[in-house]
Biotite code that builds the C-alpha atoms (Angstrom):
import biotite.structure as struc

atoms = struc.array([
    struc.Atom([-47.673, -10.306, 36.829], chain_id="A", res_id=1, res_name="MET", atom_name="CA", element="C"),
    struc.Atom([-45.058, -8.756, 39.083], chain_id="A", res_id=2, res_name="LEU", atom_name="CA", element="C"),
    struc.Atom([-43.751, -12.195, 39.887], chain_id="A", res_id=3, res_name="GLU", atom_name="CA", element="C"),
    struc.Atom([-43.287, -12.915, 36.157], chain_id="A", res_id=4, res_name="GLY", atom_name="CA", element="C"),
    struc.Atom([-41.348, -9.690, 35.686], chain_id="A", res_id=5, res_name="GLN", atom_name="CA", element="C"),
    struc.Atom([-39.141, -10.472, 38.677], chain_id="A", res_id=6, res_name="MET", atom_name="CA", element="C"),
    struc.Atom([-38.439, -13.925, 37.259], chain_id="A", res_id=7, res_name="HIS", atom_name="CA", element="C"),
    struc.Atom([-37.365, -12.383, 33.923], chain_id="A", res_id=8, res_name="GLU", atom_name="CA", element="C"),
    struc.Atom([-35.122, -9.908, 35.754], chain_id="A", res_id=9, res_name="MET", atom_name="CA", element="C"),
    struc.Atom([-33.321, -12.757, 37.496], chain_id="A", res_id=10, res_name="GLN", atom_name="CA", element="C"),
    struc.Atom([-31.911, -13.795, 34.107], chain_id="A", res_id=11, res_name="ASP", atom_name="CA", element="C"),
    struc.Atom([-30.805, -10.252, 33.334], chain_id="A", res_id=12, res_name="LEU", atom_name="CA", element="C"),
    struc.Atom([-27.295, -10.396, 34.929], chain_id="A", res_id=13, res_name="PRO", atom_name="CA", element="C"),
    struc.Atom([-26.443, -13.591, 33.014], chain_id="A", res_id=14, res_name="ALA", atom_name="CA", element="C"),
    struc.Atom([-27.738, -12.091, 29.773], chain_id="A", res_id=15, res_name="ARG", atom_name="CA", element="C"),
    struc.Atom([-25.684, -8.915, 30.310], chain_id="A", res_id=16, res_name="VAL", atom_name="CA", element="C"),
    struc.Atom([-22.582, -11.022, 31.038], chain_id="A", res_id=17, res_name="THR", atom_name="CA", element="C"),
    struc.Atom([-23.075, -12.995, 27.812], chain_id="A", res_id=18, res_name="ARG", atom_name="CA", element="C"),
    struc.Atom([-23.599, -9.766, 25.871], chain_id="A", res_id=19, res_name="LEU", atom_name="CA", element="C"),
    struc.Atom([-20.441, -8.288, 27.365], chain_id="A", res_id=20, res_name="GLU", atom_name="CA", element="C"),
    struc.Atom([-18.509, -11.400, 26.348], chain_id="A", res_id=21, res_name="SER", atom_name="CA", element="C"),
    struc.Atom([-19.812, -11.136, 22.793], chain_id="A", res_id=22, res_name="GLN", atom_name="CA", element="C"),
    struc.Atom([-18.821, -7.471, 22.603], chain_id="A", res_id=23, res_name="ILE", atom_name="CA", element="C"),
    struc.Atom([-15.305, -8.263, 23.819], chain_id="A", res_id=24, res_name="VAL", atom_name="CA", element="C"),
    struc.Atom([-14.960, -10.990, 21.156], chain_id="A", res_id=25, res_name="ARG", atom_name="CA", element="C"),
    struc.Atom([-16.310, -8.667, 18.465], chain_id="A", res_id=26, res_name="LEU", atom_name="CA", element="C"),
    struc.Atom([-13.831, -5.949, 19.431], chain_id="A", res_id=27, res_name="ARG", atom_name="CA", element="C"),
    struc.Atom([-10.950, -8.425, 19.215], chain_id="A", res_id=28, res_name="GLN", atom_name="CA", element="C"),
    struc.Atom([-12.111, -9.702, 15.813], chain_id="A", res_id=29, res_name="GLU", atom_name="CA", element="C"),
    struc.Atom([-12.397, -6.139, 14.512], chain_id="A", res_id=30, res_name="ILE", atom_name="CA", element="C"),
    struc.Atom([-8.948, -5.285, 15.874], chain_id="A", res_id=31, res_name="ARG", atom_name="CA", element="C"),
    struc.Atom([-7.456, -8.380, 14.205], chain_id="A", res_id=32, res_name="ASP", atom_name="CA", element="C"),
    struc.Atom([-9.127, -7.599, 10.873], chain_id="A", res_id=33, res_name="GLU", atom_name="CA", element="C"),
    struc.Atom([-7.952, -3.983, 10.911], chain_id="A", res_id=34, res_name="PHE", atom_name="CA", element="C"),
    struc.Atom([-4.447, -5.142, 11.724], chain_id="A", res_id=35, res_name="SER", atom_name="CA", element="C"),
    struc.Atom([-4.460, -7.619, 8.843], chain_id="A", res_id=36, res_name="ALA", atom_name="CA", element="C"),
    struc.Atom([-5.864, -4.988, 6.480], chain_id="A", res_id=37, res_name="THR", atom_name="CA", element="C"),
    struc.Atom([-3.221, -2.472, 7.562], chain_id="A", res_id=38, res_name="ARG", atom_name="CA", element="C"),
    struc.Atom([-0.425, -4.997, 7.080], chain_id="A", res_id=39, res_name="SER", atom_name="CA", element="C"),
    struc.Atom([-1.677, -5.940, 3.633], chain_id="A", res_id=40, res_name="GLY", atom_name="CA", element="C"),
    struc.Atom([-2.048, -2.313, 2.602], chain_id="A", res_id=41, res_name="LEU", atom_name="CA", element="C"),
    struc.Atom([1.442, -1.439, 3.830], chain_id="A", res_id=42, res_name="LEU", atom_name="CA", element="C"),
    struc.Atom([2.831, -4.352, 1.807], chain_id="A", res_id=43, res_name="GLY", atom_name="CA", element="C"),
    struc.Atom([1.052, -3.160, -1.322], chain_id="A", res_id=44, res_name="GLU", atom_name="CA", element="C"),
    struc.Atom([2.264, 0.406, -0.812], chain_id="A", res_id=45, res_name="ILE", atom_name="CA", element="C"),
    struc.Atom([5.844, -0.792, -0.313], chain_id="A", res_id=46, res_name="ALA", atom_name="CA", element="C"),
    struc.Atom([5.630, -2.790, -3.534], chain_id="A", res_id=47, res_name="GLY", atom_name="CA", element="C"),
    struc.Atom([4.254, 0.184, -5.450], chain_id="A", res_id=48, res_name="ALA", atom_name="CA", element="C"),
    struc.Atom([6.980, 2.472, -4.101], chain_id="A", res_id=49, res_name="VAL", atom_name="CA", element="C"),
    struc.Atom([9.657, -0.041, -5.074], chain_id="A", res_id=50, res_name="THR", atom_name="CA", element="C"),
    struc.Atom([8.204, -0.345, -8.581], chain_id="A", res_id=51, res_name="THR", atom_name="CA", element="C"),
    struc.Atom([8.023, 3.436, -8.919], chain_id="A", res_id=52, res_name="LEU", atom_name="CA", element="C"),
    struc.Atom([11.598, 3.885, -7.707], chain_id="A", res_id=53, res_name="ALA", atom_name="CA", element="C"),
    struc.Atom([12.803, 1.326, -10.278], chain_id="A", res_id=54, res_name="LYS", atom_name="CA", element="C"),
    struc.Atom([10.855, 3.067, -13.053], chain_id="A", res_id=55, res_name="ALA", atom_name="CA", element="C"),
    struc.Atom([12.388, 6.418, -12.071], chain_id="A", res_id=56, res_name="ILE", atom_name="CA", element="C"),
    struc.Atom([15.883, 4.918, -12.003], chain_id="A", res_id=57, res_name="ALA", atom_name="CA", element="C"),
    struc.Atom([15.341, 3.345, -15.447], chain_id="A", res_id=58, res_name="ASP", atom_name="CA", element="C"),
    struc.Atom([14.081, 6.657, -16.824], chain_id="A", res_id=59, res_name="THR", atom_name="CA", element="C"),
    struc.Atom([17.094, 8.473, -15.389], chain_id="A", res_id=60, res_name="ASN", atom_name="CA", element="C"),
    struc.Atom([19.424, 5.957, -17.028], chain_id="A", res_id=61, res_name="THR", atom_name="CA", element="C"),
    struc.Atom([17.702, 6.415, -20.389], chain_id="A", res_id=62, res_name="GLN", atom_name="CA", element="C"),
    struc.Atom([17.816, 10.202, -20.055], chain_id="A", res_id=63, res_name="MET", atom_name="CA", element="C"),
    struc.Atom([21.525, 10.080, -19.191], chain_id="A", res_id=64, res_name="ARG", atom_name="CA", element="C"),
    struc.Atom([22.215, 7.878, -22.232], chain_id="A", res_id=65, res_name="THR", atom_name="CA", element="C"),
    struc.Atom([20.272, 10.212, -24.529], chain_id="A", res_id=66, res_name="LEU", atom_name="CA", element="C"),
    struc.Atom([22.054, 13.232, -23.055], chain_id="A", res_id=67, res_name="HIS", atom_name="CA", element="C"),
    struc.Atom([25.481, 11.690, -23.633], chain_id="A", res_id=68, res_name="GLU", atom_name="CA", element="C"),
    struc.Atom([24.465, 10.695, -27.174], chain_id="A", res_id=69, res_name="ASP", atom_name="CA", element="C"),
    struc.Atom([23.279, 14.252, -27.847], chain_id="A", res_id=70, res_name="THR", atom_name="CA", element="C"),
    struc.Atom([26.538, 15.728, -26.553], chain_id="A", res_id=71, res_name="LEU", atom_name="CA", element="C"),
    struc.Atom([28.472, 13.300, -28.745], chain_id="A", res_id=72, res_name="SER", atom_name="CA", element="C"),
    struc.Atom([26.450, 14.311, -31.810], chain_id="A", res_id=73, res_name="ARG", atom_name="CA", element="C"),
    struc.Atom([26.939, 18.002, -31.060], chain_id="A", res_id=74, res_name="ILE", atom_name="CA", element="C"),
    struc.Atom([30.698, 17.453, -30.782], chain_id="A", res_id=75, res_name="ALA", atom_name="CA", element="C"),
    struc.Atom([30.721, 15.526, -34.057], chain_id="A", res_id=76, res_name="THR", atom_name="CA", element="C"),
    struc.Atom([28.770, 18.264, -35.865], chain_id="A", res_id=77, res_name="VAL", atom_name="CA", element="C"),
    struc.Atom([31.149, 20.850, -34.377], chain_id="A", res_id=78, res_name="GLY", atom_name="CA", element="C"),
    struc.Atom([34.082, 19.003, -35.948], chain_id="A", res_id=79, res_name="GLU", atom_name="CA", element="C"),
    struc.Atom([32.396, 19.235, -39.334], chain_id="A", res_id=80, res_name="GLY", atom_name="CA", element="C"),
    struc.Atom([31.604, 15.557, -39.687], chain_id="A", res_id=81, res_name="ARG", atom_name="CA", element="C"),
    struc.Atom([28.234, 14.042, -40.324], chain_id="A", res_id=82, res_name="GLN", atom_name="CA", element="C"),
    struc.Atom([26.926, 12.256, -37.255], chain_id="A", res_id=83, res_name="PRO", atom_name="CA", element="C"),
    struc.Atom([26.429, 8.573, -37.753], chain_id="A", res_id=84, res_name="ARG", atom_name="CA", element="C"),
    struc.Atom([22.896, 7.318, -37.524], chain_id="A", res_id=85, res_name="LYS", atom_name="CA", element="C"),
    struc.Atom([22.011, 5.685, -34.254], chain_id="A", res_id=86, res_name="ARG", atom_name="CA", element="C"),
    struc.Atom([20.489, 2.223, -34.340], chain_id="A", res_id=87, res_name="ARG", atom_name="CA", element="C"),
    struc.Atom([17.446, 1.664, -32.202], chain_id="A", res_id=88, res_name="SER", atom_name="CA", element="C"),
])
């Protein structure tokens, strides 16, 4: 019985070495996957920020146009003329 246990223990260093190798590979695979996920997420965030910045710029342009149109209408009303209707 003891001899059988000793025989099994002889294989133990090789088994531990194989297990260590598998753990090292797993760690590298996990690191690579996290890196790819992070890169993809950063790309998506950059795209969303760019889209948002463009939407804000477009809104600012529209607000500026409406503001200038309003000032023009106020000036026209102040001169006693009827403001012309704006086409949409």
